[in-house]
Structures are given as structure tokens and as C-alpha cells.
FIVEX-417840 format. One line per field, with one value per residue (C-alpha): x, y, z; residue in three letters; residue number from 1. Coordinates in steps of 0.02 Angstrom, whole numbers, plus 50000, padded with zeros to 5 digits. Last residue first. Layout:
u (X, ...);
v (Y, ...);
w (Z, ...);
type (ALA, ...);
seq (NUM, ...);
***
This chain:
u (61749, 61618, 61556, 61393, 61196, 61027, 60969, 60961, 60876, 60728, 60876, 60873, 60688, 60531, 60412, 60515, 60672, 60753, 60934, 61035, 61127, 61205, 61385, 61494, 61660, 61663, 61506, 61396, 61192, 61103, 60905, 60858, 60723, 60601, 60575, 60490, 60332, 60190, 60077, 59903, 59863, 59692, 59677, 59837, 59762, 59603, 59720, 59803, 59648, 59590, 59754, 59728, 59545, 59644, 59789, 59741, 59676, 59575, 59491, 59399, 59551, 59569, 59364, 59355, 59505, 59422, 59259, 59360, 59455, 59271, 59208, 59356, 59463, 59653, 59731, 59905, 59936, 59796, 59862, 59711, 59621, 59700, 59749, 59634, 59570, 59396, 59441, 59530, 59698, 59862, 59743, 59647, 59812, 59814, 59992, 59985, 60191, 60241, 60278, 60418, 60426, 60542, 60504, 60489, 60352, 60246, 60125, 60207, 60160, 59991, 59989, 60013, 60155, 60247, 60254, 60332, 60390, 60452, 60513, 60590, 60671, 60734, 60658, 60706, 60622, 60617, 60527, 60468, 60491, 60376, 60417, 60458, 60623, 60604, 60505, 60618, 60754, 60657, 60614, 60797, 60828, 60703, 60751, 60925, 60883, 60813, 60932, 61066, 60960, 61048, 60874, 60712, 60627, 60494, 60426, 60341, 60236, 60228, 60045, 59862, 59830, 59945, 60118, 60186, 60362, 60399, 60472, 60350, 60217, 60117, 59935, 59898, 59717, 59731, 59695, 59853, 59964, 59907, 59907, 60072, 60152, 60096, 60224, 60358, 60343, 60420, 60348, 60173, 60095, 60170, 60097, 59976, 60084, 59988, 60006, 60146, 60147, 60341, 60316, 60142, 60134, 60135, 60249, 60421, 60588, 60741, 60851, 61035, 61091, 61062, 61006, 61056, 61082, 60948, 60812, 60832, 60836, 60680, 60576, 60612, 60501, 60385, 60260, 60189, 60230, 60095, 59988, 59993, 59984, 59821, 59737, 59737, 59759, 59955, 59947, 59873, 59742, 59690, 59773, 59950, 60052, 60171, 60311, 60384, 60528, 60512, 60523, 60439, 60596, 60753, 60927, 61081, 61221, 61400, 61549, 61699, 61869, 61930, 61828, 61765, 61627, 61525, 61579, 61517, 61348, 61327, 61331, 61200, 61070, 60978, 60931, 61087, 61126, 61336, 61418, 61565, 61586, 61737, 61839, 61908, 61833, 61669, 61694, 61712, 61572, 61457, 61526, 61461, 61314, 61264, 61104, 61230, 61120, 61223, 61165, 61263, 61210, 61289, 61301, 61305, 61269, 61056, 61035, 60910, 60726, 60650, 60752, 60740, 60933, 60895, 61056, 61096, 61026, 61075, 61039, 61142, 61184, 61094, 60964, 61032, 60926, 60973, 60970, 60837, 60803, 60864, 60812, 60639, 60489, 60557, 60521, 60590, 60533, 60582, 60556, 60375, 60308, 60212, 60177, 60015, 59993, 59932, 59918, 59795, 59860, 60034, 60160, 60020, 59956, 60135, 60113, 60116, 60189, 60120, 60276, 60236, 60145, 60001, 59886, 59992, 59948, 59762, 59794, 59677, 59527, 59398, 59225, 59208, 59342, 59358, 59531, 59573, 59703, 59795, 59938, 59860, 59680, 59551, 59573, 59447, 59502, 59332, 59274, 59429, 59400, 59408, 59583, 59649, 59577, 59663, 59806, 59880, 59805, 59785, 59740, 59562, 59487, 59534, 59543, 59703, 59732, 59605, 59690, 59855, 59752, 59712, 59844, 59928, 59781, 59851, 60007, 60171, 60234, 60327, 60509, 60520, 60586, 60440, 60419, 60390, 60415, 60240, 60241, 60098, 59978, 59845, 59682, 59610, 59401, 59284, 59116, 59069, 59212, 59364, 59563, 59642, 59569, 59694, 59812, 59890, 60090, 60171, 60219, 60172, 60296, 60386, 60318, 60377, 60290, 60379, 60442, 60614, 60674, 60596, 60410, 60371, 60241, 60138, 60265, 60359, 60450, 60630, 60741, 60624, 60579, 60732, 60673, 60494, 60530, 60640, 60530, 60396, 60224, 60311, 60272, 60079, 60088, 60062, 60261, 60279, 60476, 60453, 60540, 60653, 60818, 60878, 61040, 61074, 61266, 61319, 61414, 61459, 61489, 61560, 61489, 61305, 61314, 61320, 61164, 61116, 60997, 60825, 60688, 60745, 60695, 60849, 60911, 61042, 61171, 61206, 61280, 61433, 61518, 61492, 61637, 61595, 61457, 61567, 61689, 61583, 61496, 61656, 61711, 61534, 61563, 61733, 61700, 61543, 61654, 61784, 61683, 61596, 61759, 61821, 61659, 61681, 61867, 61789, 61670, 61795, 61826, 61830);
v (54230, 54146, 54266, 54284, 54194, 54243, 54326, 54169, 54118, 54003, 53966, 53785, 53743, 53809, 53656, 53559, 53493, 53643, 53643, 53758, 53889, 54032, 54048, 54042, 53993, 53828, 53749, 53586, 53599, 53430, 53427, 53239, 53111, 52985, 52842, 52773, 52826, 52757, 52859, 52863, 52703, 52680, 52578, 52637, 52824, 52746, 52709, 52867, 52966, 52877, 52894, 53074, 53076, 52999, 53102, 53217, 53401, 53520, 53415, 53471, 53456, 53275, 53267, 53325, 53220, 53072, 53115, 53153, 52958, 52887, 52986, 52905, 53001, 53027, 53109, 53086, 53257, 53335, 53506, 53609, 53681, 53623, 53503, 53387, 53460, 53404, 53232, 53283, 53202, 53342, 53484, 53384, 53323, 53474, 53490, 53528, 53499, 53542, 53477, 53422, 53320, 53214, 53138, 52993, 52980, 52847, 52854, 53001, 53165, 53203, 53381, 53478, 53362, 53367, 53568, 53643, 53487, 53386, 53529, 53620, 53453, 53442, 53264, 53106, 52990, 52785, 52637, 52507, 52314, 52193, 52004, 52011, 51995, 52155, 52246, 52233, 52289, 52461, 52501, 52487, 52576, 52714, 52723, 52747, 52873, 52972, 52964, 53053, 53189, 53231, 53229, 53227, 53077, 52983, 52802, 52758, 52610, 52558, 52532, 52501, 52369, 52260, 52175, 52052, 51974, 51785, 51799, 51688, 51824, 51858, 51951, 52097, 52150, 52236, 52082, 52010, 52119, 52096, 51917, 51920, 52054, 51943, 51826, 51959, 52012, 52163, 52253, 52343, 52273, 52432, 52583, 52619, 52622, 52712, 52894, 53000, 53142, 53220, 53129, 53159, 53011, 52837, 52690, 52794, 52705, 52805, 52939, 52982, 52855, 52729, 52784, 52670, 52488, 52487, 52637, 52559, 52373, 52412, 52504, 52357, 52386, 52246, 52244, 52428, 52408, 52268, 52354, 52489, 52398, 52310, 52480, 52530, 52708, 52657, 52591, 52751, 52891, 52941, 52879, 52954, 52864, 52925, 52818, 52950, 53023, 53106, 53283, 53322, 53363, 53262, 53352, 53376, 53496, 53467, 53595, 53594, 53627, 53483, 53391, 53200, 53264, 53319, 53157, 53031, 53156, 53088, 52921, 52902, 53071, 53125, 53321, 53447, 53616, 53653, 53804, 53936, 53895, 53890, 53833, 53691, 53554, 53681, 53634, 53457, 53445, 53522, 53429, 53272, 53361, 53365, 53480, 53633, 53794, 53946, 54044, 54190, 54281, 54475, 54594, 54477, 54462, 54504, 54555, 54609, 54620, 54806, 54776, 54937, 54920, 54720, 54654, 54586, 54405, 54340, 54185, 54081, 54007, 53905, 54060, 54223, 54274, 54455, 54584, 54464, 54584, 54490, 54541, 54511, 54617, 54627, 54704, 54671, 54492, 54429, 54272, 54261, 54371, 54500, 54364, 54290, 54430, 54543, 54721, 54791, 54782, 54743, 54868, 54949, 54765, 54709, 54505, 54391, 54214, 54050, 53966, 53882, 54047, 54153, 54018, 53876, 53905, 53888, 53692, 53585, 53713, 53718, 53816, 53934, 54060, 54230, 54279, 54438, 54562, 54692, 54811, 54914, 54904, 54782, 54753, 54588, 54432, 54330, 54179, 54077, 53901, 53935, 53994, 53796, 53777, 53893, 53782, 53808, 53976, 54013, 54198, 54274, 54179, 54278, 54171, 54183, 54364, 54432, 54331, 54403, 54588, 54542, 54502, 54675, 54752, 54699, 54808, 54815, 54991, 55061, 55102, 55037, 54852, 54836, 54877, 54803, 54893, 54911, 54693, 54631, 54568, 54415, 54373, 54190, 54188, 54047, 54114, 54020, 54000, 54107, 54121, 54281, 54264, 54112, 54102, 54161, 54114, 54301, 54442, 54427, 54451, 54300, 54226, 54045, 53891, 53735, 53573, 53582, 53646, 53800, 53840, 54008, 54135, 54278, 54254, 54388, 54374, 54388, 54244, 54135, 54170, 54059, 53899, 53915, 53912, 53770, 53653, 53686, 53757, 53910, 53816, 53794, 53974, 54038, 54035, 54153, 54135, 54029, 53892, 53855, 53788, 53634, 53564, 53745, 53786, 53902, 54059, 54214, 54396, 54528, 54611, 54669, 54802, 54710, 54756, 54903, 54866, 54867, 54994, 55124, 55010, 54975, 55020, 54905, 54992, 55002, 54849, 54852, 54875, 54826, 54736, 54576, 54532, 54513, 54431, 54308, 54269, 54231, 54104, 54022, 53984, 53938, 53828, 53759, 53727, 53648, 53535, 53459, 53443, 53325, 53257, 53212, 53149, 53035, 52961, 52932, 53019, 52910);
w (47761, 47643, 47509, 47506, 47506, 47591, 47442, 47359, 47490, 47381, 47244, 47270, 47221, 47307, 47228, 47383, 47386, 47476, 47480, 47582, 47500, 47641, 47647, 47472, 47471, 47357, 47327, 47306, 47288, 47319, 47316, 47356, 47305, 47320, 47226, 47094, 47090, 46992, 46881, 46802, 46903, 46890, 47044, 47139, 47120, 47206, 47344, 47342, 47367, 47503, 47601, 47551, 47654, 47793, 47793, 47959, 47965, 47845, 47754, 47610, 47474, 47543, 47513, 47348, 47270, 47337, 47257, 47080, 47106, 47119, 46967, 46863, 46715, 46719, 46581, 46638, 46601, 46728, 46710, 46676, 46545, 46367, 46466, 46564, 46705, 46723, 46776, 46933, 46913, 46946, 46975, 47139, 47216, 47312, 47408, 47596, 47627, 47446, 47288, 47179, 47012, 46920, 46750, 46679, 46523, 46455, 46302, 46244, 46131, 46254, 46205, 46378, 46414, 46264, 46242, 46422, 46498, 46358, 46251, 46404, 46455, 46277, 46178, 46224, 46148, 46177, 46073, 46195, 46168, 46255, 46297, 46490, 46460, 46347, 46487, 46610, 46498, 46436, 46630, 46679, 46509, 46570, 46738, 46700, 46564, 46680, 46820, 46676, 46615, 46467, 46373, 46482, 46475, 46349, 46355, 46172, 46153, 45976, 45915, 45984, 45854, 45976, 45979, 46126, 46080, 46073, 45897, 45850, 45894, 46072, 46062, 46162, 46188, 46346, 46445, 46346, 46404, 46597, 46569, 46500, 46642, 46797, 46769, 46756, 46933, 47001, 47149, 47126, 47302, 47384, 47264, 47405, 47545, 47665, 47689, 47820, 47703, 47649, 47474, 47396, 47264, 47357, 47365, 47394, 47417, 47458, 47385, 47346, 47485, 47346, 47197, 47049, 47135, 47304, 47223, 47038, 47122, 47229, 47087, 46976, 46826, 46738, 46870, 46855, 46653, 46665, 46749, 46645, 46488, 46571, 46605, 46424, 46395, 46399, 46227, 46129, 46203, 46360, 46500, 46441, 46591, 46724, 46786, 46939, 47017, 47169, 47279, 47429, 47560, 47544, 47575, 47532, 47575, 47494, 47533, 47396, 47445, 47335, 47264, 47307, 47396, 47246, 47178, 47305, 47329, 47138, 47143, 47026, 46985, 47157, 47099, 47043, 47093, 47073, 47147, 47123, 46936, 46847, 46980, 46876, 47006, 46995, 46776, 46822, 46916, 46799, 46649, 46749, 46787, 46609, 46577, 46590, 46590, 46687, 46822, 46855, 47019, 47014, 47144, 47304, 47472, 47432, 47584, 47707, 47645, 47554, 47384, 47298, 47213, 47159, 47141, 46977, 46922, 46739, 46664, 46568, 46414, 46302, 46265, 46350, 46493, 46564, 46715, 46806, 46957, 47124, 47304, 47259, 47224, 47041, 46862, 46681, 46667, 46522, 46399, 46410, 46539, 46440, 46296, 46382, 46502, 46356, 46440, 46509, 46713, 46695, 46765, 46894, 46959, 46976, 47010, 47144, 47108, 47132, 47147, 47311, 47373, 47329, 47361, 47445, 47614, 47566, 47518, 47640, 47555, 47686, 47640, 47480, 47520, 47550, 47544, 47664, 47612, 47725, 47672, 47563, 47668, 47664, 47477, 47498, 47370, 47321, 47260, 47326, 47291, 47099, 47144, 47178, 47001, 46894, 46851, 46669, 46640, 46441, 46466, 46404, 46545, 46676, 46842, 46862, 46809, 46949, 47061, 47020, 47036, 47191, 47270, 47184, 47261, 47418, 47405, 47333, 47349, 47210, 47200, 47039, 47089, 47162, 47360, 47518, 47665, 47745, 47746, 47715, 47843, 47777, 47818, 47777, 47751, 47795, 47800, 47902, 47953, 48011, 47988, 48062, 48239, 48279, 48134, 47955, 47946, 47987, 47900, 47733, 47573, 47640, 47808, 47842, 47794, 47867, 47747, 47853, 47702, 47708, 47622, 47574, 47625, 47527, 47370, 47288, 47102, 47099, 47192, 47128, 46967, 46902, 47023, 46963, 46768, 46790, 46909, 46771, 46712, 46609, 46442, 46532, 46564, 46734, 46790, 46651, 46607, 46451, 46396, 46546, 46521, 46639, 46732, 46853, 46872, 46976, 46954, 47095, 47092, 47193, 47349, 47378, 47532, 47704, 47820, 47900, 48058, 48024, 48074, 47949, 47812, 47698, 47526, 47432, 47368, 47192, 47052, 47002, 46859, 46679, 46654, 46755, 46632, 46468, 46568, 46665, 46497, 46380, 46531, 46542, 46358, 46346, 46489, 46401, 46247, 46334, 46419, 46284, 46177, 46337, 46340, 46145, 46199, 46331, 46216, 46108, 45925, 45783);
type (UNK, UNK, UNK, UNK, UNK, UNK, UNK, UNK, UNK, UNK, UNK, UNK, UNK, UNK, UNK, UNK, UNK, UNK, UNK, UNK, UNK, UNK, UNK, UNK, UNK, UNK, UNK, UNK, UNK, UNK, UNK, UNK, UNK, UNK, UNK, UNK, UNK, UNK, UNK, UNK, UNK, UNK, UNK, UNK, UNK, UNK, UNK, UNK, UNK, UNK, UNK, UNK, UNK, UNK, UNK, UNK, UNK, UNK, UNK, UNK, UNK, UNK, UNK, UNK, UNK, UNK, UNK, UNK, UNK, UNK, UNK, UNK, UNK, UNK, UNK, UNK, UNK, UNK, UNK, UNK, UNK, UNK, UNK, UNK, UNK, UNK, UNK, UNK, UNK, UNK, UNK, UNK, UNK, UNK, UNK, UNK, UNK, UNK, UNK, UNK, UNK, UNK, UNK, UNK, UNK, UNK, UNK, UNK, UNK, UNK, UNK, UNK, UNK, UNK, UNK, UNK, UNK, UNK, UNK, UNK, UNK, UNK, UNK, UNK, UNK, UNK, UNK, UNK, UNK, UNK, UNK, UNK, UNK, UNK, UNK, UNK, UNK, UNK, UNK, UNK, UNK, UNK, UNK, UNK, UNK, UNK, UNK, UNK, UNK, UNK, UNK, UNK, UNK, UNK, UNK, UNK, UNK, UNK, UNK, UNK, UNK, UNK, UNK, UNK, UNK, UNK, UNK, UNK, UNK, UNK, UNK, UNK, UNK, UNK, UNK, UNK, UNK, UNK, UNK, UNK, UNK, UNK, UNK, UNK, UNK, UNK, UNK, UNK, UNK, UNK, UNK, UNK, UNK, UNK, UNK, UNK, UNK, UNK, UNK, UNK, UNK, UNK, UNK, UNK, UNK, UNK, UNK, UNK, UNK, UNK, UNK, UNK, UNK, UNK, UNK, UNK, UNK, UNK, UNK, UNK, UNK, UNK, UNK, UNK, UNK, UNK, UNK, UNK, UNK, UNK, UNK, UNK, UNK, UNK, UNK, UNK, UNK, UNK, UNK, UNK, UNK, UNK, UNK, UNK, UNK, UNK, UNK, UNK, UNK, UNK, UNK, UNK, UNK, UNK, UNK, UNK, UNK, UNK, UNK, UNK, UNK, UNK, UNK, UNK, UNK, UNK, UNK, UNK, UNK, UNK, UNK, UNK, UNK, UNK, UNK, UNK, UNK, UNK, UNK, UNK, UNK, UNK, UNK, UNK, UNK, UNK, UNK, UNK, UNK, UNK, UNK, UNK, UNK, UNK, UNK, UNK, UNK, UNK, UNK, UNK, UNK, UNK, UNK, UNK, UNK, UNK, UNK, UNK, UNK, UNK, UNK, UNK, UNK, UNK, UNK, UNK, UNK, UNK, UNK, UNK, UNK, UNK, UNK, UNK, UNK, UNK, UNK, UNK, UNK, UNK, UNK, UNK, UNK, UNK, UNK, UNK, UNK, UNK, UNK, UNK, UNK, UNK, UNK, UNK, UNK, UNK, UNK, UNK, UNK, UNK, UNK, UNK, UNK, UNK, UNK, UNK, UNK, UNK, UNK, UNK, UNK, UNK, UNK, UNK, UNK, UNK, UNK, UNK, UNK, UNK, UNK, UNK, UNK, UNK, UNK, UNK, UNK, UNK, UNK, UNK, UNK, UNK, UNK, UNK, UNK, UNK, UNK, UNK, UNK, UNK, UNK, UNK, UNK, UNK, UNK, UNK, UNK, UNK, UNK, UNK, UNK, UNK, UNK, UNK, UNK, UNK, UNK, UNK, UNK, UNK, UNK, UNK, UNK, UNK, UNK, UNK, UNK, UNK, UNK, UNK, UNK, UNK, UNK, UNK, UNK, UNK, UNK, UNK, UNK, UNK, UNK, UNK, UNK, UNK, UNK, UNK, UNK, UNK, UNK, UNK, UNK, UNK, UNK, UNK, UNK, UNK, UNK, UNK, UNK, UNK, UNK, UNK, UNK, UNK, UNK, UNK, UNK, UNK, UNK, UNK, UNK, UNK, UNK, UNK, UNK, UNK, UNK, UNK, UNK, UNK, UNK, UNK, UNK, UNK, UNK, UNK, UNK, UNK, UNK, UNK, UNK, UNK, UNK, UNK, UNK, UNK, UNK, UNK, UNK, UNK, UNK, UNK, UNK, UNK, UNK, UNK, UNK, UNK, UNK, UNK, UNK, UNK, UNK, UNK, UNK, UNK, UNK, UNK, UNK, UNK, UNK, UNK, UNK, UNK, UNK, UNK, UNK, UNK, UNK, UNK, UNK, UNK, UNK, UNK, UNK, UNK, UNK, UNK, UNK, UNK, UNK, UNK, UNK, UNK, UNK, UNK, UNK, UNK, UNK, UNK, UNK, UNK);
seq (542, 541, 540, 539, 538, 537, 536, 535, 534, 533, 532, 531, 530, 529, 528, 527, 526, 525, 524, 523, 522, 521, 520, 519, 518, 517, 516, 515, 514, 513, 512, 511, 510, 509, 508, 507, 506, 505, 504, 503, 502, 501, 500, 499, 498, 497, 496, 495, 494, 493, 492, 491, 490, 489, 488, 487, 486, 485, 484, 483, 482, 481, 480, 479, 478, 477, 476, 475, 474, 473, 472, 471, 470, 469, 468, 467, 466, 465, 464, 463, 462, 461, 460, 459, 458, 457, 456, 455, 454, 453, 452, 451, 450, 449, 448, 447, 446, 445, 444, 443, 442, 441, 440, 439, 438, 437, 436, 435, 434, 433, 432, 431, 430, 429, 428, 427, 426, 425, 424, 423, 422, 421, 420, 419, 418, 417, 416, 415, 414, 413, 412, 411, 410, 409, 408, 407, 406, 405, 404, 403, 402, 401, 400, 399, 398, 397, 396, 395, 394, 393, 392, 391, 390, 389, 388, 387, 386, 385, 384, 383, 382, 381, 380, 379, 378, 377, 376, 375, 374, 373, 372, 371, 370, 369, 368, 367, 366, 365, 364, 363, 362, 361, 360, 359, 358, 357, 356, 355, 354, 353, 352, 351, 350, 349, 348, 347, 346, 345, 344, 343, 342, 341, 340, 339, 338, 337, 336, 335, 334, 333, 332, 331, 330, 329, 328, 327, 326, 325, 324, 323, 322, 321, 320, 319, 318, 317, 316, 315, 314, 313, 312, 311, 310, 309, 308, 307, 306, 305, 304, 303, 302, 301, 300, 299, 298, 297, 296, 295, 294, 293, 292, 291, 290, 289, 288, 287, 286, 285, 284, 283, 282, 281, 280, 279, 278, 277, 276, 275, 274, 273, 272, 271, 270, 269, 268, 267, 266, 265, 264, 263, 262, 261, 260, 259, 258, 257, 256, 255, 254, 253, 252, 251, 250, 249, 248, 247, 246, 245, 244, 243, 242, 241, 240, 239, 238, 237, 236, 235, 234, 233, 232, 231, 230, 229, 228, 227, 226, 225, 224, 223, 222, 221, 220, 219, 218, 217, 216, 215, 214, 213, 212, 211, 210, 209, 208, 207, 206, 205, 204, 203, 202, 201, 200, 199, 198, 197, 196, 195, 194, 193, 192, 191, 190, 189, 188, 187, 186, 185, 184, 183, 182, 181, 180, 179, 178, 177, 176, 175, 174, 173, 172, 171, 170, 169, 168, 167, 166, 165, 164, 163, 162, 161, 160, 159, 158, 157, 156, 155, 154, 153, 152, 151, 150, 149, 148, 147, 146, 145, 144, 143, 142, 141, 140, 139, 138, 137, 136, 135, 134, 133, 132, 131, 130, 129, 128, 127, 126, 125, 124, 123, 122, 121, 120, 119, 118, 117, 116, 115, 114, 113, 112, 111, 110, 109, 108, 107, 106, 105, 104, 103, 102, 101, 100, 99, 98, 97, 96, 95, 94, 93, 92, 91, 90, 89, 88, 87, 86, 85, 84, 83, 82, 81, 80, 79, 78, 77, 76, 75, 74, 73, 72, 71, 70, 69, 68, 67, 66, 65, 64, 63, 62, 61, 60, 59, 58, 57, 56, 55, 54, 53, 52, 51, 50, 49, 48, 47, 46, 45, 44, 43, 42, 41, 40, 39, 38, 37, 36, 35, 34, 33, 32, 31, 30, 29, 28, 27, 26, 25, 24, 23, 22, 21, 20, 19, 18, 17, 16, 15, 14, 13, 12, 11, 10, 9, 8, 7, 6, 5, 4, 3, 2, 1);
***
């Protein structure tokens, strides 16, 4: 019988071999052409050499607007490729990206409520075609087009028109104040090229390849199960990129990724909060480790529409049966911090603070939900077995899962474990509701709207209310929060309602980590922007 250490060694050799073969195959293809610059900008050094970094998940799709592409992995891999009006820095501040500035002053009007963006005049697609206001309007029309299965249309229903003032000026006409307006055509909602996609089948055109770019890199290839390869975009209109090519290898096991980094098979490793991850990274000689909090968190989510978790008593029992404080103190430590609401990065009332571990509450909550206790001391019901799902090979998700399972077993409730691949859980199961409880990591933005996630008219397949939450009072609170441009009082009201419905329970606020060797530029971003938000600025260390 092969030991666990032996199996890990075999897996490590296999991954290392695949990576080595991948690197050799690509590095024989020659150098990328030099990047052209605008006349008013001083010349930047041309792209030089290659680098490799591990990433823990592989996406199911590269279409960021589809249900299968509504994942962190899809957005992360597209961030160096497709443009957005604004970007969110690791400091949670909005910054210009395709837009030349963040709208303010005269660029924002009321009655009607409009927002005007000026686009960078040098911006072009990878075929040399200018990126213009018409592309922004086309993206809005695509999102609103009922012909396509768009995961989240709700924010764009607040936009009544996208006016092309001129090629480099676009005006968003709103139906009134919208608190998350900075996330429109930003925050993972990428701008699409009208001249390449108009009249084509949008649902399949971007499924597994993106042959165009408005960013510093083009996707040169995607080998399923192995890697995505970026190549420097010769038409890139900004500064950088620093590398000719970047190889992003899919390595779900962070122990294997760190071993490859230590063996110098990888130049960098990206991960989010895992047990003792920072100490593991810092133990590798010659490696620089950076980490940040932002707006990322782990949560326990419920399917409130069907199955055992549709009964509020079950959700209450689970909220009382999991030791969230113990998980943070024993497993997460400095890699996370306690969280008592569902919008990290905001100063909000601790709506979920009452849900501390207290097994004395579990039995009455389960009886309220129709469960009965048998002679063996275990609870059962006519609703069937409770299933909990978390992505396979994610150590932190597995740890939370085991803590939940053990805590509930001590209270007389047995749960069944299911661990699909991340692309299956995020890309399919969420939409189909193939779980009672899900444990997953989420990312947000500084002005994130929660309406898409919890409004009762946004259940799949017409929205991303994956918990299937339904409550008129919650809907009203969500609408009020979206219409409030200043202050968090309205969002506090949303959290209070979420604490009553309990569609999800926050476990802890998580960090983003990047460990690298010989690279300048990595800056972990624990928001929806992800680790590659500034990949174009990465280059070989002097």
C-alpha cells in the first residue's frame, strides 16, 4: 500500500513533469513582439522572458457573463485580457482603467441621474481597432438581450440607456441613484468588442477561448487540466507587460504548489487563506510573501428552496452547531479574522454575532423543523439526508466541512459529504441547487450590491440568488440599500433581514496570498479583481 506521503510525491512528480513539458513546448515558440506605445508616453522596456505561477482552480468557461463563468476563476483569468472602465486596487479604492478618471463632479448628474465616462484615446483591441463608447453600449445590449443566458442582469436593469456621446465619451443613463454604479462595466464585468462579437452566438463564442484582447496579454492557449498561457499583446496601449509569456498552471493542492515553488519549477504561487499558509510560504528560501485583506470571505450557504435546509429550524441548528470562533482561532489565525456580516470591507452592524456555538439550541431547532430523535440519539426527518458540498482539494473548505460535520454529530445530526470539482460546484451545482449546504469562498467590491445574491425574483435560471432566499421584507431592504448613495444604515437593515432569513452564515474574512521568487510587481488583491489585476506590471526583478 502506498502511503499518503508516497501518493503526494507521485502527484508532485506528475504535476512537475506536466509543467516542465508545458514550459519546454511553449518556450520553443519564440519571443513575443515588442509592445507599441502612445506618442505622449515614454518608451517602456519591452516584454522579456517568461514566468510561471500556480492557480488553485480551473474554470468551466471563459464567458464571464454565463452561469458557468460566474466564478472567481473565470474572472481572474480574464482580468489581464479584457478591459473594464474602472479597477479596484488592493486598498479597496476605485481607479481609472479604460476610463481616464473615476467620474465625479460634473460627470454625475441628477434628474436624470447620469454618469459620464471619458475613455482613453489610445485604447485599442488586439487587432488594432479602437475601443470606443460603442463597445460599452454593445456590452450593455448583450447583457440585456434575452436571447442569452446571462447570469446577472440585475445591476444593468438600473441602466435605461447607454449613450454614445462620441467615440471616447459614453454616458450611462440611470433609473435613479444606484449605490453600486462604480461596478458597472467593471469589477469582473468586462467590456466586449462590438466589431468581433456582433451577430455571433455569444453563448458559445467565449466558452473556452478568447481570441481577442483589450488588455496587456492575449490568451495564447488553454490546455484543460494543465494551464492557461498568456502572450504579450503587441497592441497593448498601456505600460508593460513585463513578460513575453506567463504560464498559469492549475495546481489545486497548495502543498504541491509550494513544493514546486521550492524546487524552482514555479516562479510564484497564488492562494487564499489556508491553514498555516503564510508560515509555509515564508519557510521557502528566497521567496517574497505578500498578503492582504480586502472583501473576501468564506461562508456556509443554504439551499432555502428545497430539501432539509429549506426549513429555517435546520438553518438555525447549523448556525448554532458550527464553531466559527474556533475555526478562526485554531485554523485560520493570522490568515483570517472574524466576520459577522456578509459584506467584508464595510463597517456594518454584526448581524450574525448571535450565532455562536451553542449545542443546547440545536435540538429544539431541529424539532421545530420536524426532526425526530431515534433510539441511537440521532435526528432524522422526512426531508431526507442533509448534504454539504465544498470544492474538492480545497483544504480550507474541507476543514470547515469537517468542523461542521463533527459539531453537528455531537448534537445528534449526521450530514453527508459531497466534494465536486470547483468548476462543477461553482459552474453547475449552484445554478441547479444540487446541495443542501455549500461551503465556499466569495469575493466582493467596496460598493457591492447584495440584491443580485438575495432578491427573490433572481433565483436561477434568471439570476444568481443561489441560496434561493425569498422574503418581501428582505427585497425591500435590498432595494433601499441599492438606492442609498451614502452611509451604511440601509445595508445594516439588509444584514438584519439576512440574519432572520439565514440564507448564509459568514465563517471568516479571508486573505489573498502571493509567494514569488525573482518577480517585481505582484500585489495580492482580495477583491473580485483577483491576483492578476496588475499582471501587466509584473517583471523580472533587477
